[in-house]
C-alpha positions in Angstrom: 59.5 108.9 85.7 59.3 112.4 86.9 59.7 115.2 84.5 61.0 118.5 85.4 60.8 121.8 83.7 64.5 121.5 83.1 64.4 118.3 81.2 63.8 119.9 77.8 66.7 122.2 78.2 68.9 119.1 79.2 67.7 117.2 76.2 68.5 120.1 73.9 72.0 120.6 75.4 72.6 116.9 75.0 71.4 116.8 71.4 74.0 119.6 70.7 76.7 117.7 72.6 75.9 114.5 70.5 75.7 116.4 67.3 79.2 117.7 67.7 80.8 114.3 67.6 79.9 110.7 68.4 79.3 110.0 72.1 78.7 107.0 74.3 75.9 106.7 76.7 78.4 106.5 79.5 79.6 110.1 78.4 76.1 111.4 78.7 75.5 109.7 82.0 78.7 111.2 83.5 78.0 114.6 82.3 74.5 114.8 83.3 75.4 113.2 86.7 77.9 115.9 87.2 75.1 118.5 86.5 73.0 116.9 89.3 70.3 115.1 87.3 68.6 112.1 88.9 69.0 108.6 87.5 65.4 108.6 85.9 66.1 112.0 84.3 69.4 110.7 82.8 67.6 107.6 81.6 64.9 109.8 80.0 67.5 111.9 78.2 69.4 108.9 77.0 66.2 107.3 75.8 65.3 110.3 73.9 68.8 110.8 72.3 68.8 107.1 71.3 65.3 107.2 69.8 66.1 110.4 67.8 69.4 108.8 66.6 71.7 111.5 68.3 73.3 108.5 70.4 74.2 105.2 68.8 76.7 102.9 70.5 77.6 100.9 67.3 78.3 104.2 65.6 80.4 105.3 68.5 82.5 102.3 68.5 83.3 102.5 64.8 84.2 106.2 65.1 86.3 105.5 68.2 88.2 102.6 66.7 88.9 104.3 63.3 89.9 107.6 65.0 92.2 106.0 67.6 93.8 103.8 65.0 94.3 106.3 62.1 94.9 109.5 64.1 96.6 108.4 67.3 98.0 105.1 65.9 96.9 102.9 68.8 97.0 99.1 68.6 93.9 96.8 69.3 94.7 96.4 73.0 94.8 100.2 73.8 91.6 100.7 71.7 89.8 97.9 73.5 90.8 99.2 76.9 89.6 102.8 75.9 86.1 101.3 74.8 85.9 99.4 78.1 86.2 102.7 79.9 83.3 103.9 78.1 81.4 100.7 79.2 80.9 99.4 75.8 79.5 95.9 75.6 82.1 93.3 74.5 80.3 92.1 71.4 80.3 95.7 70.1 84.1 96.0 70.9 84.7 92.8 68.9 82.7 94.0 65.9 84.6 97.4 66.0 88.0 95.7 66.4 87.2 93.2 63.5 87.1 96.1 61.1 90.8 96.8 61.5 92.9 95.5 58.8 95.9 93.3 59.8 98.0 94.8 57.1 97.4 98.4 58.3 98.2 97.4 61.9 101.5 95.7 60.9 102.5 98.8 58.8 101.5 101.1 61.8 103.7 98.8 64.1 106.6 99.1 61.8 106.3 102.8 61.6 106.2 103.1 65.4 109.1 100.9 65.7 111.2 102.8 63.2 110.3 106.2 64.9 111.3 104.9 68.4 114.5 103.2 67.0 115.5 106.5 65.3 114.7 108.4 68.6 117.2 106.0 70.4 119.8 106.1 67.7 122.4 107.5 70.1 121.8 104.7 72.6 124.1 101.6 72.5 122.7 98.4 71.0 121.7 95.8 73.5 118.9 94.4 75.6 118.3 97.8 77.4 117.6 99.5 74.1 115.4 96.6 72.8 113.4 96.6 76.2 112.8 100.4 75.7 111.5 99.8 72.2 109.3 96.9 73.4 107.8 98.9 76.3 107.0 101.8 73.9 105.2 99.4 71.4 103.3 97.8 74.2 102.2 101.2 75.5 100.8 101.9 72.1 98.6 98.8 72.6 100.2 96.3 70.1 100.4 92.6 70.8 103.6 91.3 72.4 104.0 88.4 69.8 103.9 90.9 66.9 106.5 93.2 68.7 108.8 90.4 69.4 108.6 89.1 65.8 109.4 92.6 64.6 112.3 93.0 67.0 113.7 89.6 66.3 113.7 90.5 62.4 115.5 93.7 62.8 
């Protein structure tokens, strides 16, 4: 591993970047790659950040899952897809998703359903309106079976 005079500067910059909010190692790799650092330099920075607890994949997953669910209202499928774009290992994704409460998810699904139904209040009842609601809820990352059950009950 070669060390360059700039490496301490990049480490300090990435420490600040990670201290601001939870980051994935993929975010660090992409950022440093865009800055022109070589693979061994990027690995050295990531190793430093991990060893000094600036970077922690488990912590990132927990923050990501809770943030996307509570703030954005995403369902499990959309959250999982987002974590996969960060190249998070499957076992960490499963651990993070297991922390979501089913009752909270169902409540959020009902809230989105009511909101979309209200937005489409001027549209005539029928399969076209139902399809729009189902597509909307799918785009939020909720499971088709739960959506269809909710639509069927309303």
